[in-house]
C-alpha positions in Angstrom: 141.6 47.2 101.6 142.2 44.9 104.5 140.0 41.7 104.6 138.4 40.4 107.7 136.1 37.9 109.1 133.4 38.9 111.6 132.8 36.4 114.3 128.9 36.4 115.0 125.7 37.1 113.0 123.6 38.7 115.4 122.7 42.5 115.9 126.1 43.3 117.0 128.0 41.8 114.0 125.2 43.6 111.7 126.1 47.0 113.5 129.9 46.3 113.0 129.5 45.5 109.3 127.9 48.8 108.8 130.8 50.6 110.6 133.5 49.0 108.6 132.1 48.9 105.3 134.0 52.0 103.9 137.3 51.0 105.8 137.6 47.1 105.4 136.2 44.2 103.5 134.3 41.8 105.1 135.4 38.2 103.6 132.8 36.6 105.7 131.3 35.6 109.1 132.2 33.0 111.5 128.9 31.5 113.6 126.8 28.6 114.3 123.9 29.6 112.5 123.7 29.9 108.6 120.2 31.1 108.6 121.2 34.4 110.3 123.6 35.2 107.6 121.2 34.5 104.9 118.5 36.1 106.6 120.3 39.4 107.2 121.7 39.5 103.7 125.2 39.8 105.2 127.9 40.0 102.9 130.9 37.7 102.1 130.8 33.6 103.0 129.4 31.7 105.9 132.2 29.7 107.3 130.8 28.0 110.3 132.6 27.8 113.8 135.5 25.9 113.0 137.3 28.4 110.8 140.9 28.5 109.6 142.8 31.7 107.9 143.3 29.5 104.8 139.4 29.0 104.3 139.0 32.5 105.1 141.5 33.8 102.9 142.5 36.3 105.7 144.4 36.2 109.1 142.3 39.0 110.3 139.2 38.5 112.5 136.9 40.6 114.6 134.8 39.6 117.6 130.9 40.8 117.2 129.5 38.9 120.3 128.2 40.9 123.1 128.8 38.2 126.0 132.4 38.9 127.7 132.5 35.3 128.5 131.7 34.0 125.0 133.9 36.8 123.4 137.0 35.4 125.4 136.1 31.6 124.5 136.2 32.8 120.7 139.3 35.3 121.2 141.2 32.0 122.7 139.9 29.8 119.7 140.9 32.1 117.0 144.3 32.7 118.2 144.8 28.9 118.6 143.4 28.8 114.8 146.4 31.2 113.8 144.2 34.1 113.6 145.3 37.7 114.7 142.9 40.3 116.1 143.4 43.8 114.5 142.3 47.0 116.2 139.2 48.8 114.7 138.6 52.2 115.2 135.6 54.1 113.3 136.9 57.2 111.5 134.4 59.6 113.5 135.8 58.4 116.8 138.1 60.7 118.7 140.9 58.4 120.1 144.0 60.0 121.7 147.4 59.3 120.4 148.2 58.7 124.1 145.7 55.9 124.6 146.9 52.3 124.0 144.5 49.9 122.3 145.5 46.2 122.6 144.5 43.3 120.0 141.1 43.0 119.0 139.5 46.5 120.4 136.8 47.8 118.7 135.9 51.5 119.1 132.4 52.3 117.5 131.3 55.5 115.8 131.3 58.9 117.9 133.2 57.6 120.8 135.9 59.5 122.6 139.0 58.1 124.2 141.0 60.3 126.2 144.8 60.4 127.0 146.0 57.7 129.0 143.4 55.1 128.6 144.1 51.6 128.2 141.8 49.2 126.4 142.9 45.8 126.8 142.5 42.8 124.4 139.3 42.6 122.6 137.3 45.0 124.8 134.2 46.4 122.6 133.3 50.1 123.0 130.0 50.6 121.6 128.9 53.8 119.8 128.8 57.4 121.5 130.6 56.2 124.6 133.1 58.4 126.6 135.9 57.0 128.5 138.2 59.7 130.6 141.8 60.1 131.0 143.9 57.2 132.5 141.0 54.9 132.7 141.9 51.0 132.5 139.4 48.9 130.8 139.9 45.0 131.3 140.0 42.3 128.5 136.9 41.1 126.7 134.9 44.1 128.5 131.7 45.1 126.7 130.7 49.1 126.9 127.4 49.4 125.5 126.3 52.5 123.7 126.3 56.0 125.5 128.2 54.9 128.5 130.1 57.4 130.2 133.4 56.3 132.4 135.3 58.9 134.2 139.1 59.4 134.5 141.2 56.9 136.2 138.3 54.3 136.2 139.9 50.6 136.5 137.2 48.1 135.1 138.4 44.5 135.5 138.4 41.6 132.8 134.8 40.3 131.7 132.7 43.2 132.8 129.7 44.5 131.1 128.7 48.2 131.2 125.1 48.8 130.2 123.9 51.5 127.9 123.7 54.9 129.3 125.6 54.0 132.5 127.8 56.4 134.3 130.5 55.4 136.4 132.4 58.3 138.2 135.9 59.3 138.2 138.5 57.2 140.2 136.5 54.3 140.8 137.2 50.6 140.8 134.9 47.9 139.0 135.6 44.4 139.7 136.0 41.5 137.1 133.0 39.8 135.7 130.6 42.5 137.0 127.5 43.9 135.4 126.5 47.6 135.7 122.9 47.8 134.4 121.9 50.5 132.0 121.3 53.7 133.0 123.1 52.9 136.4 124.8 55.9 137.9 127.9 54.2 139.9 129.3 56.2 142.8 131.3 53.6 144.7 133.4 50.5 144.0 131.7 47.5 142.5 133.0 44.1 143.5 134.0 40.9 141.5 130.9 39.6 139.8 128.5 41.9 141.3 125.5 43.4 139.5 124.6 47.0 140.1 121.5 49.1 138.9 119.8 52.2 139.5 120.8 55.9 140.7 122.6 55.9 142.7 123.8 51.9 141.7 123.0 49.6 144.2 123.9 45.6 144.2 121.1 43.3 143.2 121.9 39.8 144.1 119.0 38.3 142.5 120.5 39.0 139.1 123.7 37.4 139.9 
């Protein structure tokens, strides 16, 4: 069974821990707060933030950090320290053999990833999401539970798609954007924009 370090000790890390329990072994956690590791009775060791493969006993690490910006920083630090970032797909997810999953991608339980989809580096697809054919999801994106992304959608790097959001087929979502929970997106979203509601509208006060 492959051993892996989970980066993070918060809610997302605890979810990921439960998902991988019967597929991979958790060697421990890399994070800032040892108290969270103790309080949540997480398995394995607590390594702190500055971790190297020789200390962890494995070269494999998975990111469980909800913020796309923080995930990008952690991804780069892990690479520089000699870690590789494997792809994790929960056994209940349906992922087309014609989809491309780059390093560090996590696909949670009960997701559907259609043919021609490309999930770029360290994209995190949380549970019960659907991603339609030929969609291209950028590096470090966070796709929260229940989001539905139509076919041929293009989402730029570092974007967060909130829980239960719907993005219609063929749309373009910019880099660093935020699509609010429950939003229904019918048009293009610019880089760095925040959209909320049904139909989704830009809310500058949240940017």
